[in-house]
C-alpha positions, 0 to 999 in steps of 0.5 A, spaced: 538 515 475 537 523 476 532 525 482 529 532 483 525 533 489 520 538 490 516 539 497 509 540 496 506 540 503 507 539 510 502 534 514 503 532 521 504 524 521 502 524 513 502 516 511 497 514 506 497 516 498 493 514 493 491 516 486 484 519 484 481 521 478 476 527 479 473 532 474 476 529 468 483 529 471 488 525 475 490 527 482 492 524 488 490 523 495 495 524 501 492 523 509 495 523 516 496 517 520 494 521 526 489 526 527 490 531 521 488 532 514 486 528 507 488 533 502 487 532 494 493 534 490 493 535 482 499 532 479 503 538 479 503 538 486 498 543 488 493 543 494 486 543 491 482 541 496 481 538 504 477 532 504 477 532 511 481 534 517 479 528 522 479 523 525 485 521 521 488 514 522 488 513 515 492 506 512 489 505 505 485 509 500 483 507 494 478 509 488 472 505 486 473 504 479 469 507 474 467 513 478 468 520 478 472 521 485 469 516 489 473 512 494 474 508 500 479 509 506 480 507 513 480 511 519 481 510 526 487 506 525 492 510 529 497 504 530 497 497 530 495 497 538 490 503 537 485 501 532 479 497 535 475 502 532 478 502 525 473 502 519 472 503 512 468 509 509 465 511 503 467 518 500 463 521 495 464 528 492 458 532 490 461 536 485 461 542 488 467 541 493 463 537 498 465 530 500 460 526 503 463 520 508 459 514 510 461 507 513 462 501 509 463 497 515 466 497 522 472 492 522 477 493 528 484 493 526 483 494 519 490 495 515 490 494 508 485 493 503 484 493 495 479 492 489 480 486 485 477 485 478 475 478 475 470 476 470 467 483 471 466 482 478 469 487 483 472 484 489 473 487 496 479 484 500 481 486 506 487 485 511 487 486 519 493 486 522 491 483 528 484 481 531 484 483 538 488 484 544 488 484 552 493 490 553 496 495 548 503 494 550 505 490 544 500 484 544 500 480 538 496 474 541 490 475 537 492 473 529 490 478 523 485 475 518 484 476 511 476 478 509 473 478 502 466 480 499 463 482 492 463 490 492 456 492 490 455 497 484 451 501 488 454 503 495 449 508 497 445 503 501 451 503 506 451 506 513 453 506 520 446 502 521 447 497 514 454 495 513 457 490 508 458 483 510 465 480 509 467 473 510 474 470 513 478 467 507 484 466 511 486 467 519 491 465 523 496 471 520 500 474 526 502 481 524 498 481 518 501 487 515 504 487 507 498 488 502 500 489 494 496 489 488 499 486 482 497 484 475 499 477 472 497 474 466 491 480 465 489 478 472 488 482 479 492 478 485 494 481 492 501 479 495 500 479 503 505 478 508 505 477 515 509 473 520 509 466 517 511 468 510 508 471 504 502 469 500 498 471 493 491 471 493 487 470 487 480 472 486 475 466 484 472 466 477 465 467 479 462 469 486 461 464 491 467 460 489 473 460 493 479 464 493 486 461 491 491 462 496 498 460 494 504 460 499 510 464 496 515 464 502 515 462 509 520 467 511 517 472 516 515 479 512 513 486 513 511 487 505 513 484 499 512 485 491 513 481 485 516 485 479 521 482 473 527 486 475 532 483 470 526 482 465 527 475 463 520 474 464 520 471 471 518 475 477 523 476 482 520 477 489 522 483 493 521 483 501 522 487 507 523 482 513 521 481 519 515 486 521 517 493 520 524 490 519 531 492 517 533 487 512 531 488 504 532 482 500 530 480 493 528 473 491 529 469 484 525 463 482 529 457 482 525 450 480 519 453 482 521 456 489 524 463 491 531 463 493 535 469 496 539 472 490 540 479 493 541 482 500 542 489 501 548 490 505 546 495 510 540 495 515 534 499 513 531 500 520 523 500 520 523 499 512 516 501 510 514 504 504 514 499 498 513 500 490 515 495 484 514 497 477 517 501 471 521 507 474 525 511 469 524 506 463 526 500 467 523 495 472 525 498 479 523 497 487 523 503 491 523 502 499 523 507 504 525 506 512 523 510 517 529 509 523 536 509 522 538 513 516 531 514 514 533 513 506 529 512 500 532 507 496 531 504 489 533 497 487 534 495 480 538 490 475 544 492 472 544 488 465 551 489 463 554 487 470 549 482 471 547 484 478 542 487 483 544 494 485 541 500 490 541 507 489 539 512 495 534 517 492 533 521 498 536 521 505 533 523 512 526 523 510 523 517 513 518 515 508 511 511 510 508 510 503 510 511 496 506 512 489 508 512 482 505 516 476 507 518 469 505 525 467 508 528 460 512 522 459 516 523 465 515 519 472 514 521 478 514 519 485 510 521 491 512 520 498 509 521 505 515 522 509 512 521 515 518 522 520 519 529 518 511 531 516 513 532 509 509 530 502 515 530 497 514 529 489 520 526 486 521 527 478 525 521 476 529 521 469 535 517 466 
């Protein structure tokens, strides 16, 4: 595939990226991991607005469905070992260039979250990378958890003094890092990755019922995504191992179990960003790594040769997260190239 790169901004330690529909148009947000701006861009890459300048610590941002620019975001997660004051906030535009920010809930070490729809109900599901620590020098003695709650239609009641209550639906997850929303058979699900493996979480068919949690793989994983790369009707599982690891593998389902089908031949130190879906007219997985050569990589299936292949989309960039969108029939990737403080837009074509 051909890739044309455009640098659209410089944000120190840029990290989170997410789409936002606002004022009748598609946009995307980019925010910093450290203290820094959250910026609203249009799909051409123009800087349209600054949502906030601090406190930063943004791991995840996500628009609330069927709203005009309202979204949720994490703040004050500055690293896995500096996130005791982390929280999820509600950000609401007033239509005049102002953005109101209120607390949805304080949730120490909150890393990723998502909104899943089932039966007309919005479910908020969130993962903490850990639950506490005795010291900040790599203490993983308090495993992370996964929380869930019905997300009310009216969020205006929540604040520092009255917060959303969430229940623990799974605990004991050491280095609970990976979180990727997928849709299978018309149903929203989440692939969650941690030290003990990869799981898929399925929301209940009615509020008050239990979530379905299925193990997919028992290998230590940092991130994973399900995507049908070879278009045979069965999803492959692309996995980064272990936590913030250097090994990229693709697994195929054999007799109901995932087995290794491909291993990237090079070490990709501190692999982090991940995307799985259509890109340039074919299924693909994109992974960026933040140490070593710091490349942005793409993995696809070659039908003629019947093998998985890799391509380097960019070098030396150190991508933290990626987001893909389509505009005028053309695919674009936004990458927060954290290690060089660069927000980059890639036009991808066959």
